[in-house]
C-alpha positions as CSV (number, residue, x, y, z in Angstrom):
1,M,90.5,95.3,46.9
2,F,89.2,91.7,47.2
3,Q,89.5,89.7,44.0
4,P,87.4,86.6,43.6
5,Q,89.5,83.5,43.3
6,P,88.7,81.1,40.4
7,I,87.4,77.7,41.4
8,S,90.2,75.1,40.9
9,T,89.8,72.3,38.5
10,A,90.4,69.7,41.2
11,T,87.6,71.2,43.4
12,T,85.2,71.1,40.4
13,S,86.2,67.6,39.6
14,A,85.7,66.5,43.2
15,H,82.2,68.0,43.3
16,S,81.3,66.4,40.0
17,N,82.6,63.0,41.2
18,N,80.5,63.3,44.4
19,S,77.4,64.1,42.4
20,L,77.7,61.0,40.3
21,P,76.7,58.5,43.0
22,N,73.6,60.6,43.8
23,L,72.6,60.6,40.2
24,N,73.0,56.9,39.9
25,Q,71.0,56.3,43.1
26,K,68.2,58.5,41.8
27,R,68.2,56.7,38.5
28,W,68.0,53.3,40.0
29,L,65.4,54.4,42.5
30,G,63.3,55.5,39.6
31,I,63.7,52.2,37.9
32,V,62.7,50.4,41.1
33,F,59.6,52.4,41.6
34,G,58.7,51.9,37.9
35,L,58.9,48.1,38.3
36,V,56.8,48.3,41.5
37,L,54.2,50.4,39.6
38,I,54.0,47.8,36.8
39,V,53.4,45.0,39.2
40,L,50.9,47.0,41.1
41,I,48.9,47.7,37.9
42,L,48.9,44.0,37.1
43,E,47.6,43.3,40.6
44,L,44.8,45.9,40.4
45,L,43.7,44.8,37.0
46,T,43.2,41.1,38.1
47,P,41.1,39.4,40.7
48,P,42.8,38.6,44.1
49,G,43.0,35.0,43.1
50,F,45.6,35.9,40.5
51,I,48.8,36.7,42.5
52,F,51.4,38.8,40.7
53,G,52.9,39.8,44.0
54,Y,55.8,37.4,43.5
55,L,57.0,39.8,40.8
56,Y,57.9,42.3,43.5
57,S,61.0,40.2,44.2
58,G,62.5,41.8,41.0
59,P,62.5,45.3,42.4
60,I,63.7,44.0,45.8
61,L,66.7,42.3,44.2
62,V,67.5,45.3,42.1
63,T,67.3,47.5,45.2
64,S,69.6,45.2,47.2
65,A,72.1,45.1,44.4
66,R,72.2,48.8,43.6
67,L,70.9,50.7,46.6
68,G,71.4,50.5,50.4
69,R,70.1,48.0,52.8
70,K,67.8,50.6,54.3
71,T,66.2,51.2,50.9
72,T,65.9,47.4,50.4
73,L,64.0,47.1,53.7
74,Q,61.6,49.9,52.7
75,I,60.9,48.4,49.3
76,T,60.3,45.0,50.9
77,V,57.8,46.5,53.4
78,L,56.1,48.4,50.5
79,A,55.9,45.2,48.4
80,V,54.4,43.1,51.2
81,S,51.9,45.9,52.0
82,L,50.7,46.1,48.4
83,T,50.5,42.3,48.1
84,L,48.2,42.1,51.2
85,L,46.3,45.3,50.2
86,N,45.2,43.6,47.0
87,I,43.0,41.2,49.0
88,F,40.7,44.1,49.7
89,F,41.4,46.4,46.9
90,P,39.9,46.5,44.3
91,P,36.8,45.3,46.2
92,S,35.8,41.8,45.4
93,A,32.7,39.8,46.5
94,T,34.6,36.5,46.8
95,I,37.5,36.4,49.3
96,D,38.1,33.0,50.7
97,G,40.7,31.5,53.0
98,S,42.8,30.1,50.2
99,T,43.2,33.5,48.7
100,I,44.3,35.0,52.0
101,A,46.7,32.0,52.5
102,D,48.2,32.4,49.0
103,R,48.7,36.1,49.7
104,L,50.4,35.4,53.0
105,I,52.7,32.8,51.4
106,A,53.6,35.4,48.7
107,S,54.3,38.0,51.4
108,M,56.6,35.5,53.2
109,A,58.4,34.9,50.0
110,L,59.0,38.6,49.5
111,I,60.2,38.9,53.1
112,V,62.7,36.1,52.6
113,T,63.8,37.7,49.3
114,G,64.4,41.0,51.1
115,F,66.2,39.3,54.0
116,L,68.5,37.4,51.6
117,G,69.1,40.5,49.5
118,N,70.1,42.4,52.6
119,R,72.4,39.6,53.7
120,N,74.0,39.5,50.3
121,R,74.5,43.2,50.3
122,Y,76.1,43.0,53.8
123,Y,78.5,40.3,52.6
124,Q,79.3,42.4,49.5
125,E,80.1,45.5,51.5
126,A,82.2,43.4,54.0
127,I,84.2,41.9,51.1
128,A,84.7,45.3,49.5
129,Q,85.9,46.7,52.8
130,Q,88.3,43.8,53.2
131,Q,89.6,44.2,49.7
132,A,90.1,47.9,50.3
133,Q,92.0,47.2,53.5
134,L,94.2,44.6,51.8
135,A,94.9,47.0,48.9
136,T,95.9,49.6,51.5
137,Q,98.1,47.2,53.4
138,E,99.8,46.0,50.2
139,Q,100.4,49.6,49.2
140,I,101.9,50.4,52.6
141,A,104.1,47.3,52.5
142,S,105.3,48.2,49.0
143,L,106.1,51.7,50.1
144,R,107.9,50.3,53.2
145,E,110.0,48.0,51.1
146,D,110.8,50.7,48.5
147,F,111.9,53.0,51.4
148,A,114.0,50.3,52.9
149,S,115.6,49.4,49.6
150,T,116.3,53.0,48.8
151,L,117.7,53.7,52.3
152,T,120.0,50.7,52.3
153,H,121.2,51.6,48.8
154,D,122.0,55.1,49.9
155,L,123.8,53.9,53.0
156,K,126.4,52.0,50.9
157,T,128.1,55.2,49.6
158,P,129.0,56.7,53.0
159,L,130.0,53.3,54.3
160,L,132.4,52.7,51.4
161,G,133.8,56.2,51.8
162,A,134.4,55.6,55.5
163,I,136.1,52.2,54.8
164,A,138.3,53.8,52.2
165,T,139.3,56.6,54.6
166,I,140.1,54.1,57.4
167,K,142.3,52.2,55.0
168,A,144.1,55.4,54.0
169,F,144.8,56.0,57.7
170,Q,146.0,52.4,58.2
171,Q,148.4,52.9,55.3
172,E,149.7,56.1,56.9
173,N,148.7,58.3,54.0
174,F,148.0,61.1,56.4
175,G,151.0,60.6,58.7
176,P,152.4,58.1,61.1
177,V,150.0,55.9,63.0
178,S,150.9,54.2,66.3
179,A,150.3,50.5,67.1
180,T,147.4,51.4,69.4
181,Q,145.8,53.6,66.7
182,Q,146.3,50.8,64.2
183,Q,144.3,48.5,66.5
184,V,141.5,51.0,66.8
185,L,141.5,51.5,63.1
186,T,141.3,47.8,62.6
187,M,138.3,47.5,64.9
188,M,136.6,50.5,63.1
189,A,137.3,48.8,59.7
190,R,135.8,45.5,60.9
191,S,132.7,47.3,62.2
192,H,132.2,49.2,59.0
193,Q,132.7,46.0,57.0
194,T,130.0,44.3,59.1
195,S,127.6,47.2,58.5
196,L,128.3,47.1,54.8
197,Q,127.6,43.3,54.7
198,L,124.3,43.9,56.5
199,V,123.4,46.6,54.0
200,E,124.3,44.4,51.0
201,T,122.2,41.6,52.5
202,L,119.2,43.8,52.9
203,L,119.6,45.0,49.3
204,D,119.9,41.4,48.0
205,V,116.8,40.3,50.0
206,Y,114.6,43.1,48.6
207,R,116.0,42.7,45.1
208,N,115.5,38.9,45.1
209,D,111.9,39.3,46.4
210,T,111.0,41.8,43.7
211,E,113.1,40.7,40.7
212,G,114.1,37.1,41.6
213,L,117.7,35.9,41.9
214,R,119.4,35.9,38.6
215,F,122.7,34.3,37.7
216,E,124.5,32.5,34.9
217,P,125.1,28.9,36.0
218,E,128.6,27.5,35.7
219,L,130.3,24.3,36.9
220,V,131.1,24.8,40.6
221,D,132.8,22.5,43.1
222,L,131.0,22.8,46.4
223,A,134.0,21.4,48.3
224,H,136.1,24.3,46.9
225,V,133.4,26.9,47.7
226,A,133.1,25.5,51.3
227,T,136.9,25.8,51.8
228,E,136.9,29.4,50.5
229,A,134.1,30.3,52.8
230,A,135.6,28.7,55.9
231,S,139.0,30.4,55.2
232,T,137.3,33.8,55.5
233,L,135.8,32.8,58.9
234,F,138.9,31.3,60.6
235,D,139.6,34.5,62.5
236,L,136.0,34.7,63.7
237,A,136.0,31.1,64.8
238,A,139.4,31.6,66.5
239,S,138.1,34.5,68.5
240,R,135.3,32.4,69.7
241,R,137.6,29.4,70.2
242,V,135.5,27.3,67.8
243,H,137.2,24.7,65.6
244,L,136.1,24.2,62.0
245,S,136.5,20.8,60.5
246,F,135.6,19.1,57.2
247,N,134.1,15.7,56.8
248,Y,133.9,14.1,53.4
249,G,132.0,10.9,54.3
250,E,133.2,7.4,54.9
251,S,136.5,7.7,53.1
252,D,137.2,11.1,54.7
253,F,139.2,12.1,51.6
254,R,138.5,15.3,49.9
255,R,136.2,14.9,46.9
256,N,134.7,17.1,44.3
257,L,131.0,17.9,44.5
258,W,130.0,19.4,41.2
259,V,126.9,21.5,40.8
260,N,125.6,24.1,38.3
261,G,125.5,27.5,40.1
262,D,126.9,30.8,41.0
263,P,130.1,30.4,43.2
264,L,129.7,33.8,44.9
265,Q,126.1,33.2,45.8
266,L,126.8,29.7,47.0
267,Q,129.7,31.0,49.1
268,R,127.3,33.3,50.8
269,V,125.1,30.3,51.8
270,F,128.2,28.6,53.3
271,T,129.2,31.9,55.1
272,N,125.7,32.5,56.5
273,L,125.3,28.9,57.8
274,L,128.8,28.8,59.2
275,I,128.4,32.2,61.0
276,N,125.1,30.9,62.4
277,A,126.9,27.7,63.7
278,I,129.8,29.7,65.2
279,N,127.5,32.1,66.9
280,H,125.6,29.3,68.6
281,S,128.7,27.3,69.6
282,R,130.3,27.3,73.0
283,R,134.0,27.9,73.5
284,G,136.0,24.9,72.6
285,D,133.2,23.4,70.5
286,H,133.6,21.9,67.0
287,V,131.6,22.9,63.9
288,D,131.6,20.1,61.3
289,I,131.2,20.8,57.6
290,I,129.9,17.5,56.1
291,L,130.0,17.1,52.4
292,A,128.3,14.1,50.9
293,S,127.2,13.0,47.5
294,Q,124.2,11.0,46.3
295,A,123.0,9.9,42.9
296,S,121.0,13.1,42.2
297,Y,122.0,15.6,44.9
298,Q,125.1,17.0,46.5
299,I,124.4,17.4,50.2
300,I,126.0,19.9,52.6
301,K,125.5,19.8,56.4
302,I,126.8,22.3,58.9
303,V,126.7,20.8,62.4
304,D,127.1,22.7,65.7
305,R,126.9,21.5,69.2
306,G,125.1,24.4,70.7
307,S,121.5,24.6,71.9
308,G,118.9,22.7,69.9
309,I,115.9,24.1,68.0
310,K,112.5,24.1,69.5
311,P,109.9,22.1,67.4
312,E,107.6,25.1,67.0
313,E,110.5,27.1,65.5
314,F,111.2,24.9,62.5
315,P,108.5,26.2,60.2
316,H,109.8,29.8,60.7
317,L,113.6,29.5,60.7
318,F,114.0,30.5,57.1
319,Q,111.5,33.3,57.1
320,R,112.5,37.0,56.7
321,F,113.5,38.8,60.0
322,Y,112.5,35.8,62.1
323,Q,114.2,35.8,65.5
324,P,114.2,32.6,67.5
325,Q,113.6,32.9,71.2
326,G,115.0,31.0,74.1
327,S,118.4,29.5,74.4
328,R,119.1,29.7,70.6
329,Q,118.1,33.3,70.3
330,A,119.3,34.9,67.1
331,K,122.4,37.2,67.2
332,G,121.6,39.0,64.0
333,T,118.8,40.4,61.9
334,G,117.2,37.2,60.8
335,L,118.1,37.8,57.2
336,G,121.0,35.3,56.8
337,L,118.9,32.2,56.7
338,Y,116.3,33.8,54.6
339,L,118.8,34.9,52.0
340,S,120.3,31.4,52.1
341,R,116.9,29.9,51.3
342,Q,116.5,32.3,48.4
343,I,119.8,31.3,46.9
344,V,119.4,27.6,47.4
345,E,115.9,27.5,46.0
346,A,117.0,29.6,43.0
347,H,119.5,26.9,42.3
348,G,116.8,24.2,42.4
349,G,117.8,22.9,45.8
350,I,116.3,22.4,49.3
351,I,117.4,23.9,52.6
352,W,116.3,22.6,56.0
353,A,117.3,22.3,59.7
354,E,117.1,19.5,62.3
355,N,118.3,18.8,65.7
356,Q,121.6,17.0,66.4
357,L,121.6,14.4,69.2
358,P,122.6,14.6,72.0
359,A,122.9,18.4,71.6
360,G,123.3,20.9,68.7
361,A,121.6,21.6,65.4
362,I,122.1,20.8,61.8
363,F,121.6,23.3,59.0
364,A,121.7,21.5,55.6
365,F,121.0,22.0,52.0
366,K,121.2,19.9,48.9
367,L,121.7,20.9,45.2
368,P,121.2,18.9,42.0
369,V,124.3,17.2,40.7
370,A,125.8,19.1,37.7
371,S,124.1,18.3,34.5
372,P,126.3,16.8,31.7
373,S,125.7,19.9,29.5
374,L,128.0,21.9,31.8
375,T,130.5,19.3,32.6
């Protein structure tokens, strides 16, 4: 037997919410007609020479603010008609040209009021629509970033597990491994490490964008950080036959460049800039790491001799996911330079790029000299 289903609370609520705008519109429509009636009574109780038609601008403005543009047009037409009708009704023995002219001027004023009210209503609706679209886009962007952050975080666990398993095979924990198999395992481990670094970079980028980069500053020697970063990339540079060299300025002696910062984060900046220079260098090229000191800043420059940077690309080089085109096309995700900018700016520094003559590019940054409080 059929049993009637109860109406859900959500459906009832939706119906009640839909009825609210209709009630509001009827209420405001009643107010508008009440105002029109008041002005009409004033018009009928006075001779045509006394013009109260200008007061119709009030109902017109209320209509344009609270009701639709179509209703505003209808109220404007009604107000103009009543203003002109008052010339002949109530009947009057003295109707001269000045009275008619004054009525026409009042009618023109009401038409202008209705037009401006309609135009204002149109702009308000357009602004409201754009704000709704922006809110939707921001919500989608936030959901996309949350999804990407969650996904990259969840990818770390299987990658770490795969790396640990490969190391166990390399250490022959599951039995003997031949030399050929060791080479394959080494390639697999390197590939998984690269993927893990990419995942960690994505996580850091999203975390820095939402929470900001946080660190406890300590006294750091940029020369030591640069040496550590370069030592981890000697194998990559050797595989590309690219030579890494240090330059400490005019004396060419190693010097200390003290700053206040996070050594691990600053090492990531060096690593990102060096990988960028190595990837854009030709076989046999040199990549120079120039360390210089000024009164207020310690300056680092990474110089390669590859293709230069197009002028139109400079404003976008350190943007997230930016991929240069042409001869210096990026060989990564476009996150390395963006993350480097985040780290440098969080340390109170500046990062930039310029072309090296006759060929090549310079990626540089400068950080404030260590304050005496930490030295």
